N, C-alpha and C positions, 0 to 999 in steps of 0.2 A: 284392461283385460275382467269383466267378475266370474267366479268359476261356480258355475249350478250345480249340485247333487247330479249325479249321475242318476238317480231313481228319479228326478225333476226335469231333466233332460229328457230324459225318455217317455215318459207323458208330454211333455209338450210338444212331441214328435207328433202324437198320436190326430186323429185325425177332429178328433172330438176335444175339449179339454173340459178339470173338474177345476179350476185356479181360481185365486180371490186374492184381493190384500186387504194385509190386518197393521193397526197399525201398536206400536206401543210407544207408550208417552213416562217420560222420566223427571218426573218436576226438578228445580234448585233442590225442595227438601226432600229431596231422593224417594218421594210415590208415586207408585209404579203402578201405570192403568195401561188396558188392551181395549179391542177393537178391531171391528172387521167390517164390511161391508157385506158380510155373508148374513144367513137369514139365521144361523145356530148360534151359537158357540163357539169357540176352538179353543184348543189346549196343544200348546208347542215351545218349546226354547222357557219354559219354567215359568209362561207367562198366561193367564185366561186374556184369551180377547174377544167381549162382551158383543154380539150382537143388537143390545135394548139399543143405542142410539141414534143406527139406521144410518152410518158415516157411508159416506161415497167422494171417491176421490175425480182432482181434477185432470189433467191431461199439462204433462211437467217436455219439454226440450232439456238437455243437456251436452253440450257441448264441451272440447278437449279447452284447454286452457284454463285460467284461473277463475274468469270471469262466472259472477254467482246467479245459479237459477231459484226458482222458484216456481214453488207448486199451492192447488190449496186443497183443504179437505171443508165440506163442510157436513154437518150431523145438525142433531136437536138436542136437547137439553135434559139429560138423564136425573132424576133425582141424588141415586145413588152413587153418579159419577160426577159428573163436571153440573159442576150450579153455574147461572148468569152473574151472581154475585163475583164465583170465586174466576172468573172470568178478568169480570167489572175490574179489579182488587187488586188484578195484576198479580197472582196465585198463580198463574200458569206464565209466567215471562221467561221467555230463555229457554221454555224446557223443550227437552234432545225428544224427536221422537222419532224412531223408527222406522222404519217403510216395509215391507215384508209380501214375496210372492207364494202364497202357499195353495196344494191341494187339499183341497176341503175334505176329501174322504179321504185320503192318508197324510195329518196334520204334517204328519213326523219330516214329511217332502217341505220342507222349504227353503228360498231365500232372501236373505238381507240385499233389497235393490237399494236402499239409499239411507244415507243420516241427515237429520235438516237441524233447529231451529225452530222456536216456534217465534213467529214473528206476528201481523200485525191481524189483530180480528176484530171480526163485524158478527154485528149480530142485530138480529132484525125478530125482535118475536121470540117466538116459542125455539130459534135456530140459529144457529151462528156458520160464522166460515171463519178458516185458521189459515196463513198463509205459511205454508212452509217454505225457508231461506235455507238456501245449502248452505254447508261453513268456508265456506269461499266467501260470506257476505263478511267474515270478522276480518278479510283485511282491510273493506273499506270503512273500517276503526279508525280514531290515531291513538296510536301507543307513541309508549315514551316519554320522556319528560318535558313540557314548554317553558320554557326560558322567558322571563317575565318580574318588573319590578314586586310581583302581590306572588305570594305564594299556592303552590301547584298541589300542598298534600292537603288528604279527608279530615280533621280536624279530628284530635284522638286513635292516627293509626299510627303504624312503627312506624311512619316516616317525621312523621307532626314529634311522636312520642311525646305528648302532654295526657294524661290523668284525667279525664274527662267525663267518667261513670260516677262520681259523689258529688255530696251539693260541693261548693253554688254550682255548678257546672251542668249538671244532671240532676231535677226534682220531678215529685212524682205529683201530678194532680189529679181533679176533677172537673167533666165538663159540665159547668153548669149552666148554658147557654149555646144553643146551633145556631145563628144568625142564617146563615146560609149555607150553599157546599164551600164558601171558601174563610169562612174566618168561627172563629169559635171562640165563649169564653169561657177558661176558663179558673180552677180556684187552687190555692198548696201554692203558689209559686213564693212566697215570702215576702220577703223585702226586697227586689232585682228588679233595681232601677229600669226603666221604661227602654227599650233596644237589648235587652242584655239578650235575648231570645231571638230574636232576627237573625236572619241566617241560618238556624238553627236547624232541629231538626226534633218530631212528635212521633213517635211509635204506642200505639194505641195497646193497650195489653187486656179491655175485657173489650163484651160487645159486640159488634157484626164485624168490626174492622180489626177484632186481635192480630195481633202481628201487621199491620198495615202501617209500616212509614211516611211520613210528608215532608217535607220542608215547609221553612214557616222561611216569609218576605218579611213581616213586620209583628212588633212587640210593642205596643202601647199598654196604658196602667186606665183602667174607671172605676165606677164606684163599685163595682160588682164581681172584678176580679180583675186577669190579663184579659185583654183579646187580643188575637195571636190570627192576622191573616196570613194566609197560603199563598205557594206561586200559581195553585193548581189545585181548579174545583178538586173534590172528593167523586170516584164513581158510587158511594152510598153512600147515606148523612149517618155521622151515627149518634147517640142515644142522649138525652143527661142522665149526669151518672153514669158514663164510661170512664175511666180510668187509663190512663195516657202518662205518660213518661217527657220529659221535651228536656232538649239538651239546648245548653245555649251556645250560637251563631257566631261564625268568625268571616270579616270580609276580605280576607285574604291580606288583609296588609302590614309593614313591620310594627307599625305603629301600634295596634290594636295587638299583636302578639309577642306583643313587650307588656304594655302596662296592663289589659286584662288576662294576658291568659301565665307571663314573666314564662314566657317560651324563646325569649330573643334569641339564644344563641345556636336556638334547633329548627331557625326560621327557612324556611324551603324556598326560598325568592332569592332576589335580586335588587333589594333595594336602591342601589345605585346604578341600574343598568340603564345605559342612558336610549332617550325613548330617538324615535324616528330626526324629530326636533334637534336635537343635541347641538348637532353640526353652524345652528343656527342661536342657540339659543342666548349664547354670550354677548353675542355682536351686536352691544348698543352703545347709546354714548358715556349710560352712569358707570361701567364696569372698569376697575380698570387692570388694565392688563399689563402684569407687573413680576407674573411665572409663576406667582402660588395656583396651586389646585383650583378645580372648580369646584370639584365637590366635595363638597364643607366635613 
C-alpha cells in the first residue's frame, strides 16, 4: 500500500484537482534531469522539473506479484536537455526514472508513484518515445556463473585478474578512414598482428562519440593501417582524426588465455568439462579401453 501525504490526500478528495505528473531521470553517470507534463516549470525534492520538453505519459497497469509492467513517456527533443545523439549513443541506457504525482499549485504536496528504468527508445523526427520498465524486469536477466569449457569472465575484470590497461594489450589510435557504420581504419596499433584486437573493444576519447564503447568483431592489417570491423553498426559516425583506445580481445578459450595473456592459472572456465556428447565420444573401434583416463 502506498502512503500519500495527508495534504495531497485532502486535495485529491476535492471535486476538482490541480495535479500533474513529473519525472526525475538519473543517468548512470550521475546526471539528474527533471521533466513535467505541466505547462510551467516545477521545483520540489531538490530538482527543477522542466516543462520545455512537453512530456506526456501513457496508461500503465500494475498488478500484484513479480510480473514486470511497463509504461511509455513521449516528448520532443530539447537542445538544452535531451539530444537525439545522446539517446542514440546509449548515454541514457539503464537510467533510473522516478514518477511523481504533484499538486502544481503547491509543488511541496507530491508523492512518488513508481521507480522504473529506461528501456527501449524509439525516435521519429524531432519526437521520441521511451519505455519505462519496472524494477521487476531485472528478474528476467540471467544471474550467476555459467559453467562451460570457455571462460565466463570479462577480460581485465577482477575475476580475470589480467591487467590490460597498457601496451601491448591497450593502445591509443586515430581514425584514418570511416568506411561505413561498421568498419573503421585506424593508425597507431604498431606491430600487433592481425586478429590481436578481434573480440576486443574500442572506446572513443574525442569527437561526437566521446566516451562511447563498442565491441570489435575482427581485426585485419592493410596498407592504410588496421581495419576494425564492429559487431554492431554505430548509431552515429565518428570523424577522421578522432582519437580512441583499442583493447585486445579474447575468445575465452583456455589456449588463448595461456598463450596470449599468460593467465592460465586464473582461467575462469572449465576446459575439461565433458560435453553433451561425452558419453558416446570414446565408443569407437580405434580406442584402447585399458582403464587409462580419457581426459589428457
